[in-house]
C-alpha positions in Angstrom: -2.4 15.0 14.0 1.3 15.7 14.0 3.7 15.4 16.9 3.3 19.2 17.5 -0.5 18.8 17.8 -1.0 20.5 14.4 -3.9 19.0 12.3 -2.5 20.0 8.9 0.1 17.3 8.5 0.2 15.0 5.5 2.0 11.6 5.5 2.3 8.4 3.6 1.0 5.1 4.9 2.8 1.9 4.0 1.3 -1.5 4.7 3.1 -4.8 4.5 3.8 -8.1 6.3 6.6 -10.3 7.4 6.8 -13.8 5.9 9.0 -16.8 6.1 10.0 -18.9 3.1 8.7 -18.5 -0.4 5.1 -18.3 -1.6 3.7 -20.6 -4.2 3.0 -19.5 -7.8 -0.7 -19.8 -7.1 -0.4 -17.4 -4.1 1.7 -15.0 -6.2 -0.9 -15.1 -9.0 -3.8 -14.5 -6.5 -2.0 -11.5 -4.9 -1.3 -10.0 -8.4 -4.9 -10.6 -9.5 -6.1 -8.7 -6.3 -3.8 -5.8 -7.0 -5.0 -5.5 -10.6 -8.7 -5.9 -9.5 -8.2 -3.0 -7.0 -6.5 -0.9 -9.6 -3.6 -0.1 -7.4 -1.3 1.4 -9.9 0.9 3.4 -7.5 -0.7 6.7 -8.5 -1.3 9.2 -5.7 -4.8 9.7 -4.4 -3.8 13.3 -4.2 -2.5 14.5 -7.6 -0.2 17.4 -7.2 0.5 16.8 -3.6 
């Protein structure tokens, strides 16, 4: 629902986290493996939108 109470709004959702320091190579590899396994290629779930 938009700020004007309309129910036709479309938006993007971004998820992230705040960290301190640097991650280990093992952690980087595990995160990358999860991304590949989830097939998150950056393509829109709504082609043509």
